[in-house]
SENUNU-821689 format. One record per residue: residue in three letters; x, y negated, z of N, C-alpha, C, O in turn. Coordinates in pm, 1 decimal, m for minus. Layout:
BEGIN
rest = ALA nu = X nv = Y nw = Z cau = X cav = Y caw = Z cu = X cv = Y cw = Z ou = X ov = Y ow = Z
...
This chain:
BEGIN
rest = MET nu = 21347.4 nv = m10688.3 nw = 12678.8 cau = 21255.6 cav = m10583.2 caw = 12592.9 cu = 21153.5 cv = m10560.7 cw = 12658.9 ou = 21047.0 ov = m10569.0 ow = 12597.8
rest = ARG nu = 21150.1 nv = m10520.8 nw = 12822.4 cau = 21059.7 cav = m10442.5 caw = 12868.0 cu = 20969.6 cv = m10546.7 cw = 12907.5 ou = 20851.6 ov = m10514.3 ow = 12894.0
rest = LEU nu = 20986.1 nv = m10642.0 nw = 12944.5 cau = 20875.5 cav = m10743.4 caw = 12954.1 cu = 20788.8 cv = m10828.1 cw = 12796.7 ou = 20671.3 ov = m10864.9 ow = 12796.4
rest = TRP nu = 20870.2 nv = m10838.7 nw = 12697.7 cau = 20815.4 cav = m10820.9 caw = 12523.6 cu = 20731.5 cv = m10680.9 cw = 12529.5 ou = 20637.7 ov = m10680.3 ow = 12449.8
rest = LEU nu = 20742.6 nv = m10590.0 nw = 12589.0 cau = 20644.4 cav = m10504.0 caw = 12570.0 cu = 20523.4 cv = m10473.4 cw = 12641.1 ou = 20426.2 ov = m10402.1 ow = 12616.3
rest = ASP nu = 20556.4 nv = m10546.1 nw = 12734.6 cau = 20424.6 cav = m10522.0 caw = 12827.7 cu = 20359.9 cv = m10636.8 cw = 12771.8 ou = 20238.7 ov = m10633.2 ow = 12750.5
rest = GLU nu = 20414.2 nv = m10717.2 nw = 12751.1 cau = 20313.0 cav = m10832.4 caw = 12675.5 cu = 20244.5 cv = m10775.2 cw = 12585.4 ou = 20123.8 ov = m10754.6 ow = 12598.3
rest = ARG nu = 20323.0 nv = m10736.9 nw = 12466.6 cau = 20288.6 cav = m10658.4 caw = 12356.5 cu = 20103.4 cv = m10571.6 cw = 12401.0 ou = 19992.4 ov = m10586.6 ow = 12349.9
rest = TYR nu = 20157.5 nv = m10478.8 nw = 12525.0 cau = 20064.4 cav = m10413.0 caw = 12489.8 cu = 19955.1 cv = m10449.6 cw = 12617.3 ou = 19872.4 ov = m10361.4 ow = 12640.1
rest = LEU nu = 19947.8 nv = m10591.7 nw = 12714.3 cau = 19840.6 cav = m10630.3 caw = 12732.9 cu = 19802.1 cv = m10693.5 cw = 12621.0 ou = 19686.5 ov = m10661.5 ow = 12593.4
rest = SER nu = 19851.1 nv = m10773.5 nw = 12540.5 cau = 19732.4 cav = m10813.4 caw = 12420.3 cu = 19676.4 cv = m10698.5 cw = 12342.2 ou = 19595.2 ov = m10714.2 ow = 12251.0
rest = GLY nu = 19714.2 nv = m10603.5 nw = 12374.2 cau = 19593.6 cav = m10463.8 caw = 12315.6 cu = 19543.7 cv = m10471.4 cw = 12375.2 ou = 19440.6 ov = m10528.3 ow = 12339.3
rest = LEU nu = 19545.7 nv = m10434.4 nw = 12513.5 cau = 19451.1 cav = m10417.6 caw = 12613.0 cu = 19355.6 cv = m10512.8 cw = 12635.8 ou = 19241.7 ov = m10468.1 ow = 12649.4
rest = LEU nu = 19373.4 nv = m10666.5 nw = 12646.2 cau = 19253.2 cav = m10744.7 caw = 12677.1 cu = 19201.9 cv = m10758.6 cw = 12593.2 ou = 19082.4 ov = m10766.3 ow = 12621.6
rest = ILE nu = 19229.2 nv = m10774.2 nw = 12429.7 cau = 19115.9 cav = m10744.9 caw = 12294.8 cu = 19071.3 cv = m10594.6 cw = 12299.9 ou = 18955.5 ov = m10579.4 ow = 12261.0
rest = GLY nu = 19122.9 nv = m10502.8 nw = 12330.9 cau = 19057.3 cav = m10381.5 caw = 12365.0 cu = 18944.5 cv = m10368.6 cw = 12486.6 ou = 18855.7 ov = m10283.5 ow = 12483.9
rest = GLY nu = 18961.2 nv = m10466.8 nw = 12594.8 cau = 18876.4 cav = m10485.5 caw = 12686.9 cu = 18794.6 cv = m10544.1 cw = 12686.7 ou = 18695.7 ov = m10516.8 ow = 12754.8
rest = ASN nu = 18804.2 nv = m10664.6 nw = 12598.3 cau = 18692.6 cav = m10776.1 caw = 12533.6 cu = 18607.2 cv = m10709.4 cw = 12454.8 ou = 18489.2 ov = m10741.2 ow = 12470.1
rest = ARG nu = 18639.1 nv = m10595.4 nw = 12345.0 cau = 18538.4 cav = m10566.7 caw = 12300.5 cu = 18489.9 cv = m10454.2 cw = 12325.4 ou = 18391.0 ov = m10409.1 ow = 12267.7
rest = LYS nu = 18551.5 nv = m10398.2 nw = 12411.0 cau = 18436.8 cav = m10285.8 caw = 12512.1 cu = 18299.1 cv = m10362.1 cw = 12534.0 ou = 18185.8 ov = m10332.7 ow = 12495.7
rest = ASP nu = 18361.9 nv = m10505.5 nw = 12632.8 cau = 18206.2 cav = m10531.5 caw = 12701.4 cu = 18137.3 cv = m10633.5 cw = 12617.7 ou = 18080.9 ov = m10727.1 ow = 12674.5
rest = ARG nu = 18136.4 nv = m10621.5 nw = 12454.5 cau = 18035.0 cav = m10660.5 caw = 12372.0 cu = 18008.1 cv = m10524.4 cw = 12260.9 ou = 17890.2 ov = m10514.2 ow = 12227.3
rest = TRP nu = 18086.8 nv = m10438.1 nw = 12211.5 cau = 18080.2 cav = m10333.0 caw = 12164.3 cu = 17992.3 cv = m10193.4 cw = 12179.7 ou = 18062.3 ov = m10113.3 ow = 12241.7
rest = PRO nu = 17871.9 nv = m10139.2 nw = 12147.8 cau = 17851.8 cav = m10010.6 caw = 12145.3 cu = 17960.8 cv = m9893.0 cw = 12162.6 ou = 18061.4 ov = m9898.9 ow = 12091.9
rest = ALA nu = 17944.3 nv = m9781.2 nw = 12258.2 cau = 18012.0 cav = m9693.5 caw = 12279.5 cu = 18091.8 cv = m9622.9 cw = 12147.4 ou = 18211.4 ov = m9595.3 ow = 12138.9
rest = ALA nu = 17982.6 nv = m9603.1 nw = 12045.9 cau = 18001.2 cav = m9509.6 caw = 11943.0 cu = 18117.1 cv = m9593.3 cw = 11860.5 ou = 18215.2 ov = m9530.5 ow = 11820.7
rest = ARG nu = 18105.4 nv = m9748.5 nw = 11832.3 cau = 18185.3 cav = m9812.2 caw = 11752.9 cu = 18323.7 cv = m9843.1 cw = 11847.8 ou = 18420.9 ov = m9877.7 ow = 11780.8
rest = ARG nu = 18343.1 nv = m9835.9 nw = 11981.5 cau = 18433.5 cav = m9787.9 caw = 12057.3 cu = 18542.9 cv = m9706.7 cw = 11981.9 ou = 18642.9 ov = m9723.5 ow = 11912.2
rest = TRP nu = 18472.8 nv = m9618.1 nw = 12031.1 cau = 18521.8 cav = m9462.5 caw = 12014.5 cu = 18590.8 cv = m9446.2 cw = 11873.9 ou = 18709.5 ov = m9418.0 ow = 11857.3
rest = MET nu = 18464.1 nv = m9476.4 nw = 11740.1 cau = 18543.1 cav = m9517.7 caw = 11610.3 cu = 18687.8 cv = m9559.5 cw = 11622.6 ou = 18787.2 ov = m9487.0 ow = 11626.2
rest = TYR nu = 18679.5 nv = m9690.8 nw = 11628.4 cau = 18796.3 cav = m9755.1 caw = 11633.9 cu = 18944.8 cv = m9692.6 cw = 11740.7 ou = 19064.4 ov = m9720.4 ow = 11732.0
rest = ALA nu = 18869.8 nv = m9600.3 nw = 11837.1 cau = 18992.1 cav = m9518.4 caw = 11946.5 cu = 19046.7 cv = m9411.6 cw = 11809.7 ou = 19159.0 ov = m9418.9 ow = 11759.8
rest = LEU nu = 18953.8 nv = m9328.8 nw = 11772.5 cau = 18989.4 cav = m9240.5 caw = 11696.5 cu = 19050.5 cv = m9339.1 cw = 11506.6 ou = 19103.0 ov = m9293.0 ow = 11405.3
rest = ALA nu = 19023.6 nv = m9423.9 nw = 11529.4 cau = 19142.5 cav = m9469.7 caw = 11405.0 cu = 19182.7 cv = m9559.1 cw = 11432.4 ou = 19163.5 ov = m9665.2 ow = 11373.1
rest = ALA nu = 19261.6 nv = m9540.9 nw = 11546.3 cau = 19359.1 cav = m9594.9 caw = 11580.2 cu = 19528.9 cv = m9611.2 cw = 11558.3 ou = 19610.9 ov = m9690.1 ow = 11605.2
rest = PRO nu = 19541.1 nv = m9473.5 nw = 11444.2 cau = 19694.4 cav = m9481.2 caw = 11381.8 cu = 19656.6 cv = m9547.2 cw = 11263.7 ou = 19718.9 ov = m9519.5 ow = 11161.2
rest = LEU nu = 19557.1 nv = m9637.4 nw = 11259.4 cau = 19526.7 cav = m9744.2 caw = 11145.1 cu = 19576.5 cv = m9884.7 cw = 11168.8 ou = 19630.5 ov = m9962.2 ow = 11089.9
rest = ILE nu = 19551.8 nv = m9896.2 nw = 11269.9 cau = 19550.4 cav = m9999.1 caw = 11387.9 cu = 19708.0 cv = m10087.1 cw = 11334.0 ou = 19721.5 ov = m10197.2 ow = 11280.8
rest = PRO nu = 19816.8 nv = m9977.0 nw = 11377.7 cau = 19924.9 cav = m10073.4 caw = 11300.4 cu = 19968.3 cv = m10130.4 cw = 11190.9 ou = 20053.4 ov = m10218.0 ow = 11175.5
rest = ILE nu = 19863.8 nv = m10039.7 nw = 11070.9 cau = 19868.1 cav = m10043.4 caw = 10939.1 cu = 19864.7 cv = m10212.1 cw = 10975.7 ou = 19958.1 ov = m10283.9 ow = 11011.3
rest = VAL nu = 19728.0 nv = m10244.4 nw = 10953.9 cau = 19654.8 cav = m10315.1 caw = 10969.9 cu = 19739.8 cv = m10468.4 cw = 10993.2 ou = 19748.2 ov = m10560.3 ow = 10911.7
rest = ILE nu = 19796.6 nv = m10461.3 nw = 11128.9 cau = 19858.4 cav = m10575.5 caw = 11187.5 cu = 19979.5 cv = m10595.6 cw = 11079.9 ou = 20008.7 ov = m10711.0 ow = 11048.8
rest = LEU nu = 20044.8 nv = m10495.3 nw = 11027.1 cau = 20158.0 cav = m10522.2 caw = 10996.6 cu = 20127.1 cv = m10589.2 cw = 10815.7 ou = 20205.1 ov = m10651.3 ow = 10743.4
rest = ARG nu = 20031.5 nv = m10559.4 nw = 10798.0 cau = 19991.4 cav = m10629.5 caw = 10677.2 cu = 19969.2 cv = m10725.0 cw = 10677.4 ou = 20020.2 ov = m10810.0 ow = 10604.4
rest = ARG nu = 19873.3 nv = m10744.2 nw = 10771.9 cau = 19847.2 cav = m10953.9 caw = 10812.8 cu = 20011.5 cv = m11033.3 cw = 10864.4 ou = 20029.5 ov = m11154.4 ow = 10876.9
rest = THR nu = 20104.5 nv = m10934.1 nw = 10884.8 cau = 20202.2 cav = m10985.6 caw = 10898.4 cu = 20287.4 cv = m11000.9 cw = 10793.0 ou = 20394.8 ov = m11060.8 ow = 10796.6
rest = ALA nu = 20230.3 nv = m10937.2 nw = 10683.7 cau = 20334.5 cav = m10926.7 caw = 10553.8 cu = 20398.4 cv = m11071.5 cw = 10510.4 ou = 20517.3 ov = m11101.1 ow = 10498.7
rest = PRO nu = 20293.5 nv = m11144.1 nw = 10492.3 cau = 20303.4 cav = m11297.8 caw = 10388.5 cu = 20434.4 cv = m11384.8 cw = 10454.9 ou = 20519.7 ov = m11459.2 ow = 10406.4
rest = SER nu = 20403.6 nv = m11334.4 nw = 10594.2 cau = 20495.2 cav = m11468.2 caw = 10711.5 cu = 20667.1 cv = m11389.4 cw = 10650.5 ou = 20766.7 ov = m11441.0 ow = 10599.9
rest = VAL nu = 20629.1 nv = m11232.9 nw = 10691.3 cau = 20778.8 cav = m11186.9 caw = 10650.6 cu = 20832.6 cv = m11185.3 cw = 10537.1 ou = 20954.1 ov = m11201.8 ow = 10525.4
rest = ARG nu = 20754.3 nv = m11165.8 nw = 10435.5 cau = 20781.2 cav = m11229.5 caw = 10275.4 cu = 20879.5 cv = m11407.0 cw = 10258.2 ou = 20990.2 ov = m11448.9 ow = 10224.3
rest = ALA nu = 20736.9 nv = m11461.8 nw = 10311.7 cau = 20792.6 cav = m11633.0 caw = 10325.2 cu = 20925.0 cv = m11620.7 cw = 10449.5 ou = 20994.5 ov = m11714.5 ow = 10410.3
rest = ALA nu = 20978.7 nv = m11579.6 nw = 10537.7 cau = 21083.5 cav = m11588.8 caw = 10570.0 cu = 21211.9 cv = m11514.7 cw = 10519.8 ou = 21326.0 ov = m11520.0 ow = 10565.7
rest = LEU nu = 21165.0 nv = m11447.5 nw = 10418.2 cau = 21269.2 cav = m11346.9 caw = 10309.7 cu = 21345.7 cv = m11465.1 cw = 10196.8 ou = 21461.5 ov = m11483.1 ow = 10159.1
rest = ARG nu = 21225.4 nv = m11525.0 nw = 10171.0 cau = 21272.3 cav = m11617.1 caw = 10063.5 cu = 21355.0 cv = m11697.2 cw = 10116.1 ou = 21459.7 ov = m11737.8 ow = 10065.8
rest = HIS nu = 21311.0 nv = m11722.5 nw = 10218.2 cau = 21442.8 cav = m11892.9 caw = 10256.5 cu = 21504.7 cv = m11837.6 cw = 10338.9 ou = 21529.8 ov = m11934.9 ow = 10410.0
rest = LYS nu = 21586.7 nv = m11691.0 nw = 10425.3 cau = 21711.9 cav = m11658.4 caw = 10437.3 cu = 21663.2 cv = m11489.9 cw = 10510.1 ou = 21556.8 ov = m11432.2 ow = 10487.9
rest = ARG nu = 21725.8 nv = m11462.6 nw = 10558.9 cau = 21786.4 cav = m11301.4 caw = 10585.9 cu = 21684.2 cv = m11290.9 cw = 10735.2 ou = 21693.3 ov = m11376.1 ow = 10823.7
rest = LEU nu = 21589.8 nv = m11173.8 nw = 10743.3 cau = 21597.4 cav = m11166.8 caw = 10900.0 cu = 21685.9 cv = m11149.3 cw = 10967.6 ou = 21795.0 ov = m11131.2 ow = 10913.4
rest = PRO nu = 21673.9 nv = m11146.7 nw = 11151.5 cau = 21739.3 cav = m11087.2 caw = 11239.1 cu = 21778.7 cv = m10944.7 cw = 11189.9 ou = 21722.2 ov = m10898.9 ow = 11090.6
rest = ARG nu = 21850.7 nv = m10890.4 nw = 11240.1 cau = 21896.2 cav = m10710.4 caw = 11268.0 cu = 21708.5 cv = m10677.2 cw = 11337.7 ou = 21625.0 ov = m10726.7 ow = 11413.4
rest = PHE nu = 21727.7 nv = m10572.5 nw = 11255.5 cau = 21595.6 cav = m10549.7 caw = 11359.1 cu = 21455.3 cv = m10585.3 cw = 11411.0 ou = 21387.2 ov = m10543.7 ow = 11504.8
rest = THR nu = 21436.1 nv = m10685.0 nw = 11307.6 cau = 21312.3 cav = m10748.5 caw = 11337.4 cu = 21210.1 cv = m10653.8 cw = 11261.8 ou = 21109.0 ov = m10640.0 ow = 11330.7
rest = MET nu = 21203.8 nv = m10581.7 nw = 11138.0 cau = 21094.1 cav = m10525.2 caw = 11127.5 cu = 21096.2 cv = m10389.8 cw = 11213.1 ou = 21004.4 ov = m10319.4 ow = 11255.3
rest = ALA nu = 21228.4 nv = m10380.3 nw = 11222.2 cau = 21142.6 cav = m10262.1 caw = 11378.5 cu = 21126.2 cv = m10322.0 cw = 11476.2 ou = 21061.6 ov = m10240.9 ow = 11542.5
rest = ALA nu = 21139.5 nv = m10421.7 nw = 11545.9 cau = 21061.6 cav = m10477.4 caw = 11643.0 cu = 20930.4 cv = m10492.3 cw = 11599.3 ou = 20847.0 ov = m10472.1 ow = 11687.5
rest = LEU nu = 20873.9 nv = m10530.4 nw = 11456.0 cau = 20735.6 cav = m10569.4 caw = 11429.4 cu = 20643.2 cv = m10434.0 cw = 11456.6 ou = 20533.1 ov = m10425.2 ow = 11510.9
rest = VAL nu = 20738.0 nv = m10320.4 nw = 11392.4 cau = 20677.4 cav = m10228.9 caw = 11403.5 cu = 20637.8 cv = m10148.3 cw = 11566.8 ou = 20532.2 ov = m10100.8 ow = 11608.5
rest = ALA nu = 20758.5 nv = m10158.8 nw = 11621.8 cau = 20741.2 cav = m10120.4 caw = 11773.0 cu = 20625.8 cv = m10192.5 cw = 11851.6 ou = 20531.7 ov = m10140.9 ow = 11911.9
rest = GLY nu = 20663.1 nv = m10348.6 nw = 11832.5 cau = 20521.1 cav = m10431.5 caw = 11847.2 cu = 20378.9 cv = m10368.0 cw = 11834.4 ou = 20275.1 ov = m10358.8 ow = 11900.1
rest = ALA nu = 20441.9 nv = m10320.8 nw = 11688.1 cau = 20197.9 cav = m10298.7 caw = 11618.8 cu = 20179.0 cv = m10166.2 cw = 11705.1 ou = 20068.3 ov = m10131.9 ow = 11746.8
rest = VAL nu = 20247.9 nv = m10123.9 nw = 11719.0 cau = 20219.6 cav = m9959.8 caw = 11769.3 cu = 20188.1 cv = m9960.0 cw = 11940.5 ou = 20088.3 ov = m9904.8 ow = 11986.7
rest = VAL nu = 20274.1 nv = m10020.1 nw = 12012.1 cau = 20259.0 cav = m10053.7 caw = 12156.0 cu = 20149.4 cv = m10165.5 cw = 12197.0 ou = 20114.3 ov = m10178.4 ow = 12314.3
rest = ARG nu = 20090.7 nv = m10256.3 nw = 12078.6 cau = 20000.7 cav = m10334.1 caw = 12093.6 cu = 19854.3 cv = m10241.7 cw = 12064.8 ou = 19750.8 ov = m10262.5 ow = 12128.2
rest = THR nu = 19865.5 nv = m10153.9 nw = 11974.8 cau = 19743.0 cav = m10058.7 caw = 11938.2 cu = 19737.9 cv = m9980.0 cw = 12069.1 ou = 19622.9 ov = m9985.6 ow = 12112.7
rest = CYS nu = 19821.7 nv = m9905.8 nw = 12151.9 cau = 19798.6 cav = m9835.3 caw = 12238.2 cu = 19759.9 cv = m9915.8 cw = 12377.1 ou = 19746.4 ov = m9845.3 ow = 12477.1
rest = GLY nu = 19745.2 nv = m10027.0 nw = 12387.8 cau = 19694.7 cav = m10075.0 caw = 12483.8 cu = 19562.0 cv = m10140.7 cw = 12428.7 ou = 19503.6 ov = m10224.5 ow = 12497.4
rest = GLU nu = 19509.5 nv = m10098.7 nw = 12292.3 cau = 19383.5 cav = m10202.5 caw = 12243.0 cu = 19299.9 cv = m10068.5 cw = 12261.6 ou = 19177.1 ov = m10076.1 ow = 12265.3
rest = VAL nu = 19368.9 nv = m9937.0 nw = 12274.3 cau = 19289.9 cav = m9809.3 caw = 12267.7 cu = 19216.4 cv = m9790.1 cw = 12408.8 ou = 19101.7 ov = m9754.4 ow = 12435.9
rest = VAL nu = 19327.6 nv = m9828.0 nw = 12490.1 cau = 19313.8 cav = m9807.6 caw = 12624.3 cu = 19193.1 cv = m9908.5 cw = 12703.4 ou = 19126.8 ov = m9870.7 ow = 12800.0
rest = GLY nu = 19182.7 nv = m10041.0 nw = 12639.5 cau = 19097.2 cav = m10121.5 caw = 12629.3 cu = 18969.4 cv = m10105.6 cw = 12568.5 ou = 18872.1 ov = m10165.7 ow = 12614.0
rest = TYR nu = 18958.7 nv = m10017.0 nw = 12452.5 cau = 18804.8 cav = m9973.5 caw = 12421.8 cu = 18760.0 cv = m9886.6 cw = 12531.3 ou = 18655.4 ov = m9890.5 ow = 12596.1
rest = LEU nu = 18852.5 nv = m9813.6 nw = 12538.0 cau = 18803.1 cav = m9646.4 caw = 12634.2 cu = 18782.5 cv = m9706.2 cw = 12787.8 ou = 18684.4 ov = m9671.0 ow = 12853.4
rest = ALA nu = 18892.9 nv = m9810.0 nw = 12847.9 cau = 18832.3 cav = m9787.5 caw = 12939.0 cu = 18850.5 cv = m9928.2 cw = 13054.8 ou = 18854.1 ov = m9937.3 ow = 13177.5
rest = GLY nu = 18859.0 nv = m10023.3 nw = 12942.8 cau = 18854.9 cav = m10137.1 caw = 13010.0 cu = 18972.4 cv = m10211.8 cw = 13045.9 ou = 19069.9 ov = m10141.1 ow = 13071.4
rest = ALA nu = 18991.2 nv = m10353.2 nw = 13055.7 cau = 19118.6 cav = m10425.7 caw = 13151.4 cu = 19060.4 cv = m10477.0 cw = 13243.7 ou = 18941.6 ov = m10509.1 ow = 13246.0
rest = ARG nu = 19172.8 nv = m10494.0 nw = 13363.4 cau = 19134.8 cav = m10573.0 caw = 13455.4 cu = 19163.2 cv = m10687.1 cw = 13532.0 ou = 19271.9 ov = m10719.8 ow = 13484.3
rest = ALA nu = 19140.3 nv = m10759.6 nw = 13609.1 cau = 19139.4 cav = m10873.3 caw = 13672.1 cu = 19308.7 cv = m10917.3 cw = 13649.1 ou = 19344.8 ov = m11023.6 ow = 13598.6
rest = SER nu = 19385.6 nv = m10825.9 nw = 13691.2 cau = 19527.4 cav = m10844.2 caw = 13744.9 cu = 19548.4 cv = m10838.2 cw = 13610.0 ou = 19619.1 ov = m10937.7 ow = 13593.8
rest = ASP nu = 19532.0 nv = m10779.5 nw = 13483.4 cau = 19603.4 cav = m10763.4 caw = 13334.0 cu = 19549.0 cv = m10887.0 cw = 13303.9 ou = 19640.4 ov = m10965.4 ow = 13278.2
rest = GLU nu = 19465.2 nv = m10926.6 nw = 13297.7 cau = 19475.6 cav = m11092.5 caw = 13229.7 cu = 19538.8 cv = m11202.1 cw = 13340.3 ou = 19555.4 ov = m11319.3 ow = 13306.3
rest = GLU nu = 19567.6 nv = m11162.7 nw = 13454.0 cau = 19653.8 cav = m11247.2 caw = 13501.1 cu = 19791.5 cv = m11207.3 cw = 13469.6 ou = 19857.6 ov = m11308.3 ow = 13493.7
rest = ARG nu = 19854.4 nv = m11133.9 nw = 13437.3 cau = 19980.3 cav = m11121.9 caw = 13426.5 cu = 19995.8 cv = m11150.1 cw = 13263.6 ou = 20106.8 ov = m11175.3 ow = 13216.7
rest = MET nu = 19904.7 nv = m11145.5 nw = 13199.9 cau = 19889.5 cav = m11223.4 caw = 13080.7 cu = 19888.5 cv = m11316.5 cw = 13060.0 ou = 19932.9 ov = m11356.2 ow = 12952.2
rest = GLU nu = 19829.1 nv = m11413.7 nw = 13167.0 cau = 19841.2 cav = m11543.4 caw = 13159.4 cu = 19974.2 cv = m11579.5 cw = 13219.1 ou = 20050.0 ov = m11659.7 ow = 13164.5
rest = GLU nu = 19991.9 nv = m11539.4 nw = 13293.8 cau = 20184.3 cav = m11545.2 caw = 13337.6 cu = 20275.8 cv = m11512.7 cw = 13237.3 ou = 20394.4 ov = m11507.9 ow = 13269.9
rest = TYR nu = 20249.3 nv = m11493.0 nw = 13139.9 cau = 20332.1 cav = m11451.9 caw = 13002.7 cu = 20340.2 cv = m11575.8 cw = 12915.0 ou = 20432.7 ov = m11627.8 ow = 12852.6
rest = GLU nu = 20150.0 nv = m11619.5 nw = 12939.3 cau = 20179.7 cav = m11678.9 caw = 12838.3 cu = 20209.8 cv = m11857.0 cw = 12886.5 ou = 20239.4 ov = m11960.9 ow = 12827.4
rest = LEU nu = 20182.6 nv = m11815.9 nw = 13022.9 cau = 20183.5 cav = m12033.5 caw = 13057.6 cu = 20318.4 cv = m12037.4 cw = 13105.2 ou = 20341.5 ov = m12153.5 ow = 13138.9
rest = HIS nu = 20416.0 nv = m11965.8 nw = 13123.1 cau = 20557.5 cav = m11951.2 caw = 13146.2 cu = 20681.3 cv = m11890.4 cw = 13023.5 ou = 20801.0 ov = m11863.5 ow = 13033.5
rest = LYS nu = 20583.9 nv = m11886.4 nw = 12910.4 cau = 20698.2 cav = m11818.7 caw = 12790.3 cu = 20817.2 cv = m11822.0 cw = 12807.9 ou = 20883.8 ov = m11719.3 ow = 12794.6
rest = VAL nu = 20901.6 nv = m11999.9 nw = 12859.5 cau = 21058.8 cav = m11939.9 caw = 12835.7 cu = 21107.3 cv = m11916.7 cw = 12946.7 ou = 21230.0 ov = m11920.6 ow = 12954.9
rest = LYS nu = 21041.8 nv = m11890.8 nw = 13046.3 cau = 21077.4 cav = m11766.2 caw = 13144.2 cu = 21141.9 cv = m11681.8 cw = 13112.4 ou = 21258.5 ov = m11663.9 ow = 13147.5
rest = TYR nu = 21064.3 nv = m11600.2 nw = 13024.8 cau = 21031.9 cav = m11470.8 caw = 12987.8 cu = 21152.3 cv = m11440.3 cw = 12833.8 ou = 21148.6 ov = m11340.4 ow = 12761.9
rest = THR nu = 21238.6 nv = m11546.8 nw = 12820.8 cau = 21271.0 cav = m11563.0 caw = 12708.0 cu = 21405.4 cv = m11520.6 cw = 12689.6 ou = 21489.1 ov = m11588.3 ow = 12749.4
rest = ALA nu = 21447.2 nv = m11423.9 nw = 12620.6 cau = 21637.8 cav = m11424.9 caw = 12622.7 cu = 21735.1 cv = m11540.1 cw = 12681.5 ou = 21813.7 ov = m11534.6 ow = 12776.1
rest = ALA nu = 21700.2 nv = m11656.6 nw = 12585.2 cau = 21767.0 cav = m11777.3 caw = 12633.7 cu = 21771.0 cv = m11836.4 cw = 12757.5 ou = 21849.9 ov = m11920.1 ow = 12801.2
rest = ALA nu = 21641.4 nv = m11763.0 nw = 12828.0 cau = 21617.2 cav = m11849.6 caw = 12950.6 cu = 21711.8 cv = m11810.8 cw = 13083.4 ou = 21726.2 ov = m11868.5 ow = 13191.2
rest = ARG nu = 21789.0 nv = m11647.5 nw = 13010.8 cau = 21880.7 cav = m11592.0 caw = 13127.1 cu = 22001.9 cv = m11606.0 cw = 13130.9 ou = 22066.4 ov = m11559.8 ow = 13225.0
């Protein structure tokens, strides 16, 4: 669980850091202040997939809670990225997760 939350945080951090490099400060602050709305946007984007999955079968227990938690944690990372940016070590950690996903799954343990 800790590694998954770290991956979600890093995902947001790198998105926010990338935007920090491209966006003017006023736009970044506006997004940071509107951060409570970001999880709603993320969840709305996942809603069609969730509905499709529900049409075919029941979702595993706590799936919805995990989606909400993941969206909130990603948003926290995004806000930090908007305001402080990301470091090279953050990108390296994310690359580790992306390149070696199987190593970090519960089934691999």
